[in-house]
C-alpha positions as CSV (number, residue, x, y, z in Angstrom):
1,M,-14.5,11.5,-17.3
2,F,-14.7,10.7,-13.8
3,T,-16.5,14.1,-13.2
4,G,-19.0,14.1,-10.2
5,D,-18.4,10.6,-8.7
6,R,-16.5,9.3,-5.6
7,S,-13.6,8.1,-7.6
8,G,-13.5,11.4,-10.1
9,D,-13.7,13.4,-6.2
10,F,-10.4,10.7,-4.9
11,L,-8.4,11.4,-8.4
12,V,-9.0,15.0,-8.6
13,A,-8.1,15.8,-5.3
14,A,-4.7,13.5,-5.7
15,L,-4.1,15.6,-8.9
16,W,-4.6,18.8,-7.4
17,R,-2.5,17.9,-4.7
18,A,0.3,17.0,-7.1
19,G,-0.1,20.2,-9.1
20,L,-1.5,18.7,-12.0
21,A,-4.7,20.2,-11.0
22,S,-6.6,24.1,-11.0
23,Q,-8.5,22.8,-8.5
24,P,-9.2,20.1,-5.9
25,T,-12.6,19.5,-6.9
26,S,-14.9,18.4,-10.2
27,T,-18.5,17.9,-9.8
28,R,-19.5,19.1,-13.8
29,A,-18.1,19.6,-17.1
30,D,-17.9,23.1,-16.9
31,D,-16.9,23.6,-13.2
32,G,-13.3,24.8,-14.4
33,L,-10.8,22.2,-14.0
34,Q,-7.8,22.6,-15.8
35,L,-5.1,19.2,-16.0
36,H,-1.4,21.0,-16.0
37,D,1.0,18.1,-17.5
38,A,-1.6,15.8,-17.6
39,Y,-4.8,14.4,-20.0
40,L,-7.0,11.9,-19.1
41,T,-9.0,9.2,-21.5
42,A,-10.5,6.4,-20.5
43,P,-10.0,2.6,-23.0
44,V,-13.4,1.8,-22.7
45,R,-16.1,4.4,-23.7
46,C,-19.2,3.6,-22.0
47,A,-20.0,1.7,-18.6
48,P,-20.2,-1.5,-18.7
49,P,-22.8,-3.8,-17.4
50,G,-21.4,-4.6,-13.6
51,N,-18.5,-1.9,-14.2
52,R,-16.6,-4.9,-15.8
53,P,-15.5,-4.4,-19.6
54,T,-15.3,-7.5,-21.4
55,P,-12.5,-8.3,-24.2
56,A,-14.8,-7.6,-26.9
57,E,-15.6,-4.2,-25.5
58,R,-11.7,-3.1,-25.0
59,D,-11.2,-4.6,-28.4
60,S,-14.0,-2.5,-29.9
61,C,-12.7,1.0,-28.3
62,L,-9.0,0.5,-28.7
63,P,-9.1,1.9,-32.0
64,F,-10.3,5.1,-30.0
65,L,-7.3,5.0,-27.5
66,A,-5.0,4.3,-30.1
67,E,-5.9,7.8,-32.2
68,E,-6.0,9.7,-29.1
69,L,-2.8,8.9,-28.1
70,S,-1.5,9.3,-31.6
71,L,-2.2,12.8,-31.0
72,L,-0.4,13.4,-27.7
73,T,3.2,13.4,-29.4
74,S,4.8,14.9,-26.0
75,A,3.3,12.6,-23.6
76,R,6.5,11.2,-22.1
77,V,4.5,9.3,-19.2
78,Y,1.3,7.0,-19.3
79,L,-0.4,6.0,-16.1
80,A,-2.6,3.4,-16.1
81,L,-5.4,3.0,-13.5
82,G,-5.6,-0.4,-13.0
83,A,-4.6,-3.6,-14.7
84,F,-7.6,-3.5,-17.0
85,A,-6.1,0.4,-18.2
86,Y,-2.6,-1.3,-18.4
87,D,-3.4,-4.2,-21.0
88,C,-5.3,-1.8,-22.8
89,L,-2.4,1.0,-23.3
90,A,0.2,-2.1,-24.3
91,R,-1.9,-2.8,-26.7
92,T,-2.1,0.7,-28.6
93,E,0.5,2.6,-30.0
94,P,3.1,4.0,-29.1
95,L,3.8,1.4,-26.3
96,R,2.8,-1.6,-28.2
97,S,5.9,-1.6,-30.4
98,H,8.3,-0.4,-28.1
99,L,7.6,-2.0,-24.6
100,A,9.5,-5.1,-23.4
101,R,7.9,-8.5,-24.1
102,P,6.8,-10.1,-22.2
103,L,4.9,-7.5,-20.8
104,P,6.0,-6.9,-17.2
105,R,3.0,-7.8,-14.7
106,F,0.9,-4.7,-13.6
107,A,1.2,-4.1,-9.6
108,H,0.8,-0.2,-7.6
109,G,4.0,1.6,-8.5
110,A,5.5,-0.4,-11.0
111,V,7.5,1.5,-13.7
112,T,8.3,0.0,-17.1
113,R,10.8,2.9,-19.0
114,F,10.5,2.6,-22.9
115,G,11.8,4.9,-25.7
116,G,9.5,6.1,-28.3
117,A,10.1,6.1,-32.0
118,D,11.5,9.6,-31.8
119,G,14.5,8.5,-29.1
120,T,12.5,10.2,-26.5
121,E,12.9,7.9,-22.8
122,R,9.1,7.4,-21.8
123,A,7.3,5.6,-19.2
124,L,4.4,3.7,-18.7
125,L,3.4,3.9,-14.7
126,C,1.0,2.0,-12.7
127,S,-1.8,2.4,-10.0
128,Y,-4.7,0.7,-8.6
129,H,-7.8,2.4,-10.1
130,P,-9.2,4.6,-8.0
131,S,-12.5,3.1,-7.5
132,Q,-15.2,2.9,-4.4
133,R,-13.9,-0.7,-3.5
134,N,-10.0,0.0,-3.7
135,V,-10.6,3.3,-1.5
136,F,-12.7,1.9,0.3
137,T,-10.8,-1.6,1.5
138,G,-7.3,0.5,2.0
139,L,-6.1,-1.5,-1.7
140,L,-5.1,2.5,-2.8
141,T,-5.2,5.2,0.0
142,A,-4.2,8.7,-0.8
143,A,-1.3,8.5,0.1
144,M,0.0,5.5,-2.6
145,L,-1.9,7.5,-5.1
146,D,0.1,10.6,-4.3
147,D,3.6,9.0,-4.5
148,V,2.6,7.3,-7.2
149,L,1.5,10.8,-8.8
150,E,4.8,12.3,-7.4
151,C,6.9,9.7,-9.3
152,A,4.9,10.6,-12.6
153,R,6.0,14.3,-11.9
154,G,9.5,13.3,-11.5
155,L,9.0,11.4,-14.6
156,I,7.7,14.1,-16.4
157,H,10.7,16.8,-15.5
158,S,13.3,14.3,-15.8
């Protein structure tokens, strides 16, 4: 995911600067990129028309996202890249039953802490999506993404 496009270039470079990726670029699936203390997934499994997923697409794909999350038993920090991802994460377990309601509004850099069923503190962290539009307009800068990833690292190791 993100491999071979400009959003991926921006994201992988930031993951590398944060020490969460083995290399600063990823151009193809077999290029050797490895993530450390990180896992990338997507709430919607296909590229929707106009790059805007619909609620129906979200709902169709949520079971797949929930299954992936259920396998990540040691995950302590969930980073939502965009408001859509934030909404999707909040609809899936293990987050849905442990997040406070009403759900805090999405905001870049916002952190919502919650306890898991096992008593471990977890966090849901927000960032603007690294889309070309967000990067080219300055809504998301490299420094902003670096700050969020540094926060994630701190939460992982706290």
